[in-house]
C-alpha positions as CSV (number, residue, x, y, z in Angstrom):
1,X,71.4,78.2,86.1
2,X,69.4,81.3,85.1
3,X,68.6,83.9,87.8
4,X,65.1,84.1,89.3
5,X,63.3,86.8,87.2
6,X,61.7,88.1,90.3
7,X,64.3,90.5,91.8
8,X,62.4,90.8,95.0
9,X,63.3,87.2,95.7
10,X,67.0,87.5,94.8
11,X,69.6,86.7,97.5
12,X,73.0,88.2,97.7
13,X,74.5,85.7,95.3
14,X,71.9,86.4,92.7
15,X,72.7,90.1,93.0
16,X,76.4,89.4,92.9
17,X,76.0,87.6,89.5
18,X,74.3,90.8,88.2
19,X,76.9,93.0,89.6
20,X,79.6,91.0,88.0
21,X,77.9,91.6,84.7
22,X,78.0,95.3,85.6
23,X,81.8,94.9,86.1
24,X,82.0,93.5,82.6
25,X,80.2,96.6,81.2
26,X,82.6,98.9,83.1
27,X,85.6,96.9,81.9
28,X,84.3,97.2,78.3
29,X,83.8,100.9,78.7
30,X,87.3,101.4,80.1
31,X,88.8,99.3,77.2
32,X,86.9,101.2,74.5
33,X,87.3,104.7,75.9
34,X,90.9,105.2,74.6
35,X,89.8,104.3,71.1
36,X,86.9,106.7,70.9
37,X,87.8,109.5,73.3
38,X,88.5,112.0,70.5
39,X,85.1,111.4,68.9
40,X,82.0,113.6,69.6
41,X,79.6,111.8,72.0
42,X,82.2,109.0,72.7
43,X,79.9,107.7,75.6
44,X,77.1,107.3,73.1
45,X,79.3,105.4,70.6
46,X,80.6,103.0,73.3
47,X,77.1,102.4,74.7
48,X,75.8,101.4,71.2
49,X,78.7,99.0,70.9
50,X,77.9,97.5,74.3
51,X,74.2,97.1,73.5
52,X,75.1,94.8,70.7
53,X,76.6,92.3,73.2
54,X,73.7,90.4,74.8
55,X,76.0,89.0,77.6
56,X,76.4,92.6,78.8
57,X,72.7,93.3,79.0
58,X,71.3,94.1,82.4
59,X,68.5,91.8,83.9
60,X,65.3,92.4,81.8
61,X,67.4,94.0,79.0
62,X,66.5,97.5,80.1
63,X,69.6,99.6,79.4
64,X,67.9,102.9,80.2
65,X,68.3,102.4,84.0
66,X,72.1,102.5,83.8
67,X,73.4,105.9,84.7
68,X,75.3,108.1,87.3
69,X,74.3,108.7,90.9
70,X,73.9,112.5,91.6
71,X,75.6,112.8,94.9
72,X,79.0,114.4,94.2
73,X,79.1,117.9,95.7
74,X,82.6,119.5,95.6
75,X,83.8,122.5,97.5
76,X,83.3,124.7,94.5
77,X,79.5,124.2,94.3
78,X,78.5,127.2,96.3
79,X,76.8,127.8,99.6
80,X,74.1,125.3,98.9
81,X,76.5,122.5,100.0
82,X,76.6,124.1,103.5
83,X,72.9,124.1,104.0
84,X,71.6,121.8,106.8
85,X,69.0,119.2,105.8
86,X,65.4,119.9,106.7
87,X,64.5,119.1,110.3
88,X,63.0,115.7,109.5
89,X,65.4,114.7,106.7
90,X,68.4,112.5,107.3
91,X,71.6,113.8,105.9
92,X,72.9,111.4,103.3
93,X,76.4,111.9,104.5
94,X,75.5,109.8,107.7
95,X,74.1,106.9,105.7
96,X,76.0,103.6,105.2
97,X,78.2,104.0,102.1
98,X,78.6,107.7,102.4
99,X,82.2,107.5,103.6
100,X,83.1,105.4,100.6
101,X,81.2,107.8,98.2
102,X,82.7,111.0,99.6
103,X,86.3,109.7,99.8
104,X,86.1,108.2,96.3
105,X,84.9,111.6,94.9
106,X,87.7,113.4,96.8
107,X,90.4,111.0,95.7
108,X,89.2,111.0,92.1
109,X,89.4,114.8,92.0
110,X,92.8,114.6,93.7
111,X,94.2,112.2,91.1
112,X,92.8,114.1,88.2
113,X,94.4,117.3,89.5
114,X,97.7,115.4,90.1
115,X,97.7,114.0,86.5
116,X,97.0,117.5,85.1
117,X,100.0,118.8,86.9
118,X,102.5,116.0,86.5
119,X,102.6,116.2,82.7
120,X,103.4,112.5,82.2
121,X,101.7,111.5,78.9
122,X,102.3,107.8,79.6
123,X,100.0,108.1,82.6
124,X,96.9,108.9,80.5
125,X,95.6,105.4,80.2
126,X,96.3,104.4,83.8
127,X,94.7,107.6,84.9
128,X,91.5,106.8,82.9
129,X,91.4,103.4,84.7
130,X,91.9,105.1,88.1
131,X,89.0,107.5,87.5
132,X,86.8,104.8,86.1
133,X,87.3,102.6,89.2
134,X,86.7,105.5,91.5
135,X,83.5,106.2,89.5
136,X,82.4,102.5,90.2
137,X,83.0,103.1,93.9
138,X,80.9,106.2,93.8
139,X,78.1,104.6,91.8
140,X,77.8,101.5,94.0
141,X,78.1,103.3,97.3
142,X,75.5,105.7,96.0
143,X,73.1,102.8,95.5
144,X,73.6,101.9,99.1
145,X,73.0,105.4,100.2
146,X,69.8,105.6,98.1
147,X,68.4,102.4,99.6
148,X,69.3,103.4,103.1
149,X,67.5,106.7,102.9
150,X,64.4,105.4,101.0
151,X,61.8,104.9,103.7
152,X,59.9,102.7,101.3
153,X,62.9,100.5,100.6
154,X,61.8,96.9,101.2
155,X,63.6,94.5,103.6
156,X,64.6,92.5,100.5
157,X,67.1,95.3,99.7
158,X,69.5,94.0,102.3
159,X,70.9,91.1,100.1
160,X,71.6,93.7,97.4
161,X,73.4,96.0,99.8
162,X,75.5,93.1,101.0
163,X,76.3,92.1,97.4
164,X,77.2,95.7,96.7
165,X,79.6,95.7,99.6
166,X,81.2,92.6,98.3
167,X,81.7,94.0,94.9
168,X,82.9,97.3,96.4
169,X,85.5,95.4,98.3
170,X,86.6,93.8,95.1
171,X,86.8,97.2,93.4
172,X,88.9,98.6,96.2
173,X,91.3,95.8,96.0
174,X,91.5,96.2,92.2
175,X,92.2,99.9,92.6
176,X,94.9,99.3,95.2
177,X,96.5,96.8,92.8
178,X,96.4,99.4,90.0
179,X,98.1,102.0,92.2
180,X,100.8,99.5,93.1
181,X,101.4,98.9,89.4
182,X,101.6,102.7,88.7
183,X,104.0,103.0,91.6
184,X,106.2,100.3,90.1
185,X,106.1,101.7,86.6
186,X,106.5,105.3,87.6
187,X,108.7,105.4,90.8
188,X,108.6,109.3,90.8
189,X,104.9,109.2,91.6
190,X,105.2,106.5,94.4
191,X,104.3,109.0,97.2
192,X,101.0,110.0,95.5
193,X,100.1,106.4,94.9
194,X,100.8,105.5,98.5
195,X,98.6,108.3,99.6
196,X,95.7,106.8,97.6
197,X,96.5,103.3,98.8
198,X,96.3,104.5,102.4
199,X,92.8,106.0,101.8
200,X,91.7,102.8,100.0
201,X,92.8,100.7,103.0
202,X,90.6,102.8,105.3
203,X,87.6,102.4,102.8
204,X,88.2,98.6,102.8
205,X,87.9,98.5,106.6
206,X,84.8,100.8,106.5
207,X,83.1,98.4,104.0
208,X,83.8,95.4,106.2
209,X,82.1,97.3,109.1
210,X,79.1,98.2,106.9
211,X,78.8,94.6,105.6
212,X,79.0,93.3,109.2
213,X,76.2,95.5,110.3
214,X,74.0,94.4,107.3
215,X,74.6,90.8,108.1
216,X,73.3,91.3,111.6
217,X,70.0,92.2,110.1
């Protein structure tokens, strides 16, 4: 059955169908990246390939709205990170989803640094998968942050937030499973994998709390 074209009337299940399509796009990107990573503008090449597959097209066919969420602020970004928000502005770090966003960014940097130091070539593809999954966590939690801070965000955004939480939980589970596989295939890196699994377990609990609050209305 086709989805209602009016997104303002979508429920959490309509949104989940669209988010599952987003999962398919991410999986396609992750599968194609190793093939094209040495080419100039590999992202553009992969995007053109994806746009030829109608089953991956977002609702309405508008590919231009797919893109990153600009929230990541590491410790090396300068003093601007330490500035307090304006008096009447809510700090995004207190919004629902912020814990998932910040911890995903931190752990993605941690794993990238770990891979750079461990010098295990066989970890290249698993590492790309790890970073891609952390990127999904950041993008989706960033969407929740955006909607939570937008004073004009309509009440109809609650079903989307719930659907995002459900997909985030699925992404967290997938990432935990991936670390378990890395731990099995590379026993020398078990301690680092377990460190990430522990953080992901905390994010899982946080997401359950966020979703519970959203369901209360």
